[in-house]
Backbone as a ProteinNet text record, in pm:
[ID]
protein_1_A
[PRIMARY]
MDFENHDNVKNMAKDVEVKGFNPGLIVLIVVGGLLLTFLIGNYLLYMYAQKTLPPKKKKPVSKKKMKKERLKQGVSAPGE
[TERTIARY]
80.4	-21.4	81.3	41.1	122.3	52.2	59	38.7	40.2	176.1	173.7	79.5	7.6	-44.3	-165.6	-228.1	-350.1	-315.7	-222.9	-206.4	-233.5	-149.7	-187.4	-320.6	-429.9	-522.1	-612.5	-561.3	-629.7	-610.2	-437.8	-410.6	-458.4	-473.9	-555.8	-697.9	-772.2	-901.3	-936.5	-808.7	-780.1	-787.9	-689	-681.2	-816	-851.4	-1003.2	-1105.7	-1125.4	-1212.5	-1148.8	-1006.6	-958.1	-976.5	-973.6	-939.9	-1076.9	-1158.2	-1341.7	-1423	-1562	-1620.4	-1577.1	-1656.9	-1631.4	-1659.4	-1599.1	-1663.2	-1799.6	-1814.1	-1947.8	-2054.8	-2030.4	-2131.7	-2173.9	-2071.6	-2105.7	-2187.1	-2169.3	-2251.9	-2378.7	-2394.9	-2525.6	-2579.1	-2535.1	-2603	-2682.3	-2558.1	-2588.4	-2735.6	-2687.4	-2811.9	-2950.3	-2955.2	-3062.5	-3124.2	-3076.3	-3078.2	-3179.4	-3083.9	-3154.3	-3307.8	-3313.7	-3386.7	-3516.3	-3480.9	-3598.7	-3635.1	-3565.2	-3587	-3685.6	-3665.9	-3748.1	-3868	-3910.5	-4015.3	-4085.9	-4036.4	-4095.5	-4146.2	-4087	-4134	-4246	-4216	-4340.7	-4461.8	-4468	-4598.2	-4661.2	-4566.7	-4599.6	-4641.7	-4593	-4621.8	-4795.6	-4810.5	-4919.5	-5011.6	-5039.2	-5081.3	-5154.2	-5021.3	-5054.7	-5131.2	-5124.5	-5239.1	-5411.1	-5406.7	-5499.7	-5572.1	-5511	-5619	-5617.2	-5562.2	-5530.8	-5626.8	-5591.4	-5633.8	-5813.6	-5850.8	-6006.1	-6015.3	-6152.1	-6145	-6189.2	-6155.2	-6147.9	-6289.6	-6290.8	-6463.5	-6492.2	-6583.2	-6607.7	-6659	-6573.8	-6641.7	-6814.9	-6858.3	-7002.6	-7004.9	-7098.1	-7142.4	-7208.7	-7191.9	-7215.2	-7364	-7465.1	-7617.4	-7594.7	-7473	-7478.5	-7426.1	-7319.2	-7330	-7401.8	-7526.5	-7620.2	-7725.3	-7742.3	-7854.4	-7781.8	-7647.4	-7605.1	-7609	-7571.9	-7629.9	-7767.3	-7849.6	-8001.4	-8037.6	-7999.8	-8020.8	-7971.4	-7840.8	-7796.8	-7890.7	-7960.3	-8005.8	-8140.4	-8196.1	-8327.3	-8442	-8395.2	-8485.9	-8464.2	-8577	-8554.2	-8552.7	-8484.7	-8425.8	-8530.9	-8589.4	-8646.8	-8683.3	-8769.6	-8792.6	-8763.1	-8779.1	-8782.5	-8931.3
-107.2	-44.8	122.2	223.5	317.3	429.4	451	568.4	713.8	767.3	941.4	953	810.6	876.6	891.7	825.4	877.1	1010.1	1050	1198.5	1311.1	1274.1	1341.6	1386.9	1276.6	1304.8	1357.4	1377.4	1455.5	1593.5	1638.9	1754	1775.7	1703.4	1727.6	1807.2	1734.8	1775.3	1877.4	1905.5	2064.3	2135.2	2152	2258.8	2293	2125.8	2197.3	2290.3	2278	2391.3	2525	2505.1	2629	2712	2630.6	2723.2	2768.5	2673.3	2779.4	2653.2	2689.1	2574.2	2461	2363.6	2209.7	2261.6	2189.4	2221.7	2184.3	2063.9	1936.5	2048.9	2122.3	2162	2319.4	2327.1	2452.5	2445.7	2327.7	2264.8	2233.7	2186.5	2159.4	2281.4	2361.6	2469.1	2537.3	2531.3	2597.1	2525.6	2405.9	2351.3	2323.8	2335.6	2349.6	2465.3	2584.6	2725.5	2729.9	2676.2	2687	2641.6	2494.3	2422.5	2496.6	2565.7	2652.9	2762.5	2787.8	2899.1	2884.6	2750.7	2764.1	2659.1	2635.6	2567.8	2715.6	2812.8	2920.6	3023.3	3043.2	3053.1	3022	2903	2848.4	2844.5	2783.9	2885.5	2990.5	3079.7	3195.7	3256	3170.7	3173.6	3121.8	3014.4	2935	3007	3107.4	3200.4	3316.8	3392	3470.7	3436.6	3284.3	3275	3244	3156.9	3129.7	3285.2	3351.6	3482.4	3564	3577.1	3637.8	3551	3428.4	3366.3	3347	3309.6	3288	3097.4	3143	2967.1	2885.5	2783.9	2674.1	2626.5	2623.8	2589.4	2438.2	2411.5	2229.2	2198.1	2072	2017.3	1951.8	1969.8	1962.5	1776.4	1783.9	1635.4	1556.8	1422.2	1366.9	1275	1309.5	1218.9	1121.3	986.2	883.2	886.9	970	991	1037.9	1101.7	1182.3	1087.6	1000.4	904.3	791.9	740.4	636.7	708.6	862.9	896.3	913.2	970.6	932	796.1	704.5	543.4	537.8	569.6	545.3	607.3	700.1	789.9	711.9	662.5	587.6	660.1	745.4	870.1	824.2	781.7	748.6	860.8	803.7	935.9	943.6	1077.4	1149	1076	1029.2	941.6	794.3	761.5	600.5	522.9
30	-6.8	6.4	-69.4	-78.4	-25	94.3	209	173.2	78.5	30.3	-57.8	-150.8	-207.5	-157.6	-82.5	-2.8	71.8	133.1	155.7	63.3	-95.6	-189.1	-241.3	-236.7	-283.1	-160.1	-38.6	57.7	21.9	6.4	-18.1	-111.8	-227.6	-389	-313.1	-250.9	-209.5	-128.4	-63.6	6.6	-85.3	-169.8	-284.8	-343.9	-403.8	-463.5	-362.3	-256.2	-169.6	-197.2	-153.3	-140.6	-322.4	-383.3	-517	-538.1	-524.4	-556	-591.6	-637.4	-661	-772	-733.1	-781.7	-971.2	-1039.3	-1220.2	-1241.4	-1163	-1180	-1076.1	-990.4	-917	-1014.9	-1082.9	-1166.7	-1291.7	-1342.6	-1444.8	-1434.2	-1318.9	-1232.1	-1204.5	-1184.4	-1105.2	-1270.3	-1366.6	-1498.2	-1580.7	-1581.8	-1631	-1527.4	-1422.6	-1320.2	-1324.9	-1367	-1388.2	-1536.4	-1636.8	-1758.9	-1777.8	-1687.3	-1699.8	-1611.3	-1528.4	-1437.8	-1481.3	-1573.1	-1647.9	-1764.8	-1849.6	-1919.3	-1881.2	-1778.5	-1731.1	-1663.2	-1595.7	-1577.9	-1695.1	-1802.3	-1938.5	-1987.5	-2014.8	-2057.6	-1950.7	-1843.2	-1740	-1806.4	-1748.7	-1785.6	-1940.6	-2062.8	-2180.4	-2181.1	-2121.9	-2112.7	-2039	-1921.4	-1873.5	-1975.5	-2038.1	-2115	-2228.2	-2303.2	-2385.6	-2342.6	-2211	-2170	-2168.6	-2111.6	-2091.3	-2268.9	-2371.8	-2491.6	-2604.9	-2579.9	-2711.9	-2656.8	-2814.1	-2763.1	-2724.2	-2709.2	-2645.3	-2764.3	-2706.9	-2884.8	-2913.1	-2971.3	-3021	-3040.8	-2967.5	-2963.1	-3081.7	-3105.3	-3228.4	-3205.5	-3347.6	-3321.8	-3311.5	-3220.6	-3188.3	-3324.5	-3317.3	-3437.2	-3395.3	-3512.9	-3473.9	-3424.2	-3499.5	-3387.9	-3279.2	-3186.3	-3087.5	-2991.4	-3021.5	-2983.3	-2953	-3052.3	-3045.9	-2937.6	-2916.1	-2791.1	-2712.7	-2698.6	-2522.4	-2462.2	-2586.7	-2565	-2524	-2594.1	-2549	-2418.6	-2355	-2252.3	-2112.9	-2162.1	-2074.3	-2029.2	-2150.9	-2170.8	-2229.4	-2284.9	-2379.1	-2552.5	-2558.6	-2730	-2786.4	-2903.1	-3010.7	-3112.1	-3110.1	-3202.5	-3349.5	-3418.9	-3559.6	-3514.5	-3414.3	-3380.2	-3363.7
[MASK]
++++++++++++++++++++++++++++++++++++++++++++++++++++++++++++++++++++++++++++++++

């Protein structure tokens, strides 16, 4: 076993702490910040669109579907 190497690793770890941030931490913070910005931007855009765009028009219900619904409710469809 090489104990000198173990001491060097400890010293390197201390040097990294003294020098500043871990590069991996910086990348993580940047990516996290971008993701957060993207999500917040999407939410704000969604809220803006909900206020300004007119509501979607509903598709007209087909006669077949209306017939099925009436039969489910027990009301006879007209013309039968």
